[in-house]
N, C-alpha and C positions, 0 to 999 in steps of 0.2 A: 504493500500500499504506500502510495506516494503522499508526502505531506510537506508542508513548509518547514524548512530548517531555520528555526529562529536564532540558532547560535551564530549564524554567519552575520546578519545585521547588528545582532547584540555585540559581537566582537568588534565590529567596525565603529559602532557608536561608542562603546566603552573605551576603545583606544583613543578615539578623538577627544572624548570628554576628559579622560586623565591627562592627556597631553595639554589641552587648553587650560585645565585646572592647574597643571604644574607651572605653566607659563604665567598664568594670572597671579598665582600665589607668590611668585618670585619677583615679577615685574609690575604687577598691578594691571588693572583693565586698560589703562592708557598704554602701558608697555606692550600689551598684547598686539596692538596695531602696528607696532614696529616689526612684527614677524610677518606682515602681509606685504608683499611687493609684487606687482603685476609683471614687472619686467623679468624678474627671476622666475615667475611662474611660466610665462610664455617661452622663455629660453628652454626650460626643462620639457615642458609638454610639447612644444613645437618640435624640438629635436627628437623626442621620444616617438612622436607620431611619424615623423619622417624615417626614422630607423626601422619601425615596425612595417611601414608601407613598403619600404625597399626589401625588407627580409622575407615577406610573405606574398603569396599570390592573392588575387582578388577573391578566389574561392575559399581560401582559408580565412580571410578577414570576414567574409560574409557569414561564415560558420561560427565566428567568435561569440556573437550574442546568444546563440543557442547553447553554446558551451558554457558561457558564464551563467545562464539560467540554471544550469544544474547545480551550481554552488548553493542555490537557495532552495533546492529540493532534496528531501530526505526520503530514501526508500526503506521502509521498515522490513527487514528480511528475518523472518523467524525460522532458523534452521531446524528447530524442533518440529515445526509443522511440516517442513519439507521432508524430514525423516519419516514422519507419520504417513505422509502421502506415498512415499516409496515402499513402505512396509505394507500399505494397503494394496498398492498395485502388484507387489510381489506375491501376496497371498492370493490375489485374483488370477494372476498368471499361472501359478502352481495348481490351482483348482480347475480353471476353466481353459487353460492354455494361453500362451502369450498373444495369440491373435485376438483374443477377447478384449485386449486393451485398446483395440482399434476404436471402439466407442468412446473411451475415455480421452482419446487424444484431442478431439474437438472441444472438449471442455477446458484444456490447458490453455492458459493465457500467456505463458512464457514461450516465445518462439524457439528458444534454445532447447527447452525441455521437450517441447513438441517434436522437434527435429530429431533429437536423440531417441525418443520412444519410437518414432516411426522406423529409424534405422533398426532398432532392435526387433520390431515387429516384422520387418521385411527380411529378417533372417541374416543380417550382416554379422560377421564374426567380431570378437571383442576388440582385436587390434585395429580393424578398420573403423569401428565406432569411435575408439579412443582417438585415433589419428584425425578423423574428420572433425570431432568435437573440439580437440586441441587446436586445430587449424582455425576454428571459429573463434576460439579464445584469442589466439595470436592476432587474428585480424581485428578484433574488437580492441585489443590492447594497443595496436598500432594506430587505429582511428583515435582513440582517447589520447595517445601521446601526441598526435599532430594537433589536436585541439588544445591540449594543455601547453604545447610549446610556445604559442603566442605569449601566454602570460609569463612563462619562464623567461623568455627573451626580453620581455618588457621589464622584468625585474632586474635583468642585467643592464639593460640600456639606461634605466632611470638614474642610477647613481653615476654612471659614466657621463650622462648629459649634465648632471649636477656639477661634476668636476669641470666640465667644459664651461659652464656658466661661471664658475669660480675663476677660471683663467680669464674669461672675458671681463669680468669685474676688476681683477687685479690689473689687467692691461689698461683699462679705462682710468683706474686710480693712479697708476704710475705715469700715464701721459698728462695727467692734470695735477701733478704735485704742486704747481705754482698757483693752484685755485683751491684753497683749503676747504671752501663751502662744498666741493664736489667729492671730497674724500669719504665722508660718511655714506652718501647714497651709493657710491661705487663699491665701497666695502660691503654694504648690505647686500648688493647684488652678488658679490663674490661669496658671501656666507650663506645666504638664504637659498641660492641655487642648489648648493650641496645639501642643505637641510630638506628641500623639497624633493630632491631626487631619492634621498634615502627614505623619506616618509612614503613616497609612491611605491617604492620597491618593497619595503619591509612591513607596510601596513596594508598594502593592497595587493600587488601582483604576486609576490612569493607566497603569501598566505592562500591566495586563490588557487594557485598551481598546486600547493600542497593538499588543499582539500580535494582537488580533482583527482590527484594521484591516489589519495586515500579511498575515494569512491571507486576508482578503478580496481584497486586491491580487493575491496569488499565484493565487487561484482565477480571478479575472477575466482575468489574463494567460493562464492555461491555456485558458480557453474562447475567448479571441480567437485563439489559435493554431488551435484546432478549427474556428472559423469559416472562417479562411483556407484550411484543408485540405479542408473541405467544399465551399467555393466552387470550389477548384481541381478537385475531382473532378467537380463538377457541370458545369463549363465545358469538361471534356475536356482539361485542361492536360496537357502532357508531364509524365510522372512525375519526370524529372530536373529540369526547370524548377521544378515544384512543390517538390521537395526543397530546391532552392537558395533559393527564396523563403521557406519555412518556417525554414530554418536562419538566414537573416538576421532573420526576424521573431522568431525565438525568443531573440534577444539581448534579455534583460529590461531592461537599462539603456536600450537604445535605445527600447524599447517604452514604458517609464515616461516618458521625455523626451517622446515624441510625444504620449502621453495628457495630460501636464501641459500641453502647448502647446495641445492641443484644448480643454482645460478653461478655459485662460486666454482663448482666442478667444471661447469661449461666454460667459464672464463679461463681456467687452468688449461683446459684441453685446447683452447684456441691459442693460448700462448706457447704451448708445446708444439 
């Protein structure tokens, strides 16, 4: 079930509130306005937009709003309910035959689960089912990576453009040393561009990318549980044994550790 993820806006609002509170408590309300500079803001955001537009295709950029929307959506996945579903399907398959599950497939809302069950019903062997389903996961992971990459790169570009703005402000300041009244505004540009760049990166883009990555990991985990359940049904495994296996497999911490170990082994094999 999809629902609004309130933690995302709460995190943004809380971060901004504490930042503003810290500035106001130290410099007062009048001092807060000294942290607002349109020139610095335009240098950072303008350079950031230019870098993102150059780095990505129009197709990728059009997909960005839909990807961003996912940050505000939380999908409640109850693995225990998923385990119960597979136990029920396994019992039906053992009593009435695996072909009897054909009537249940149309009731499945998850396309991944539906595809896996159809492969099992059609009589494909375990290795083929596992390869096809893992290929689906790999394709999904790549799609998510491409969507997430825009925010990851923006998190890299923002501090860089903050430093560029700092250099611009320093050059302007050094060229006008004979005009003391310009030193303050130029120094403000130099410092505030770095501040704005760091804020955009660490309060906006990097957290968004991290949230998207976490959602991808959760979805991969759920699909791996589905694969094990489908294989259990295809192989005619005892429903109680299947339940025990899925309950153990559904320990996300253990699954994450195993996946990390597999990735390390894969990296070592590539290096060798």
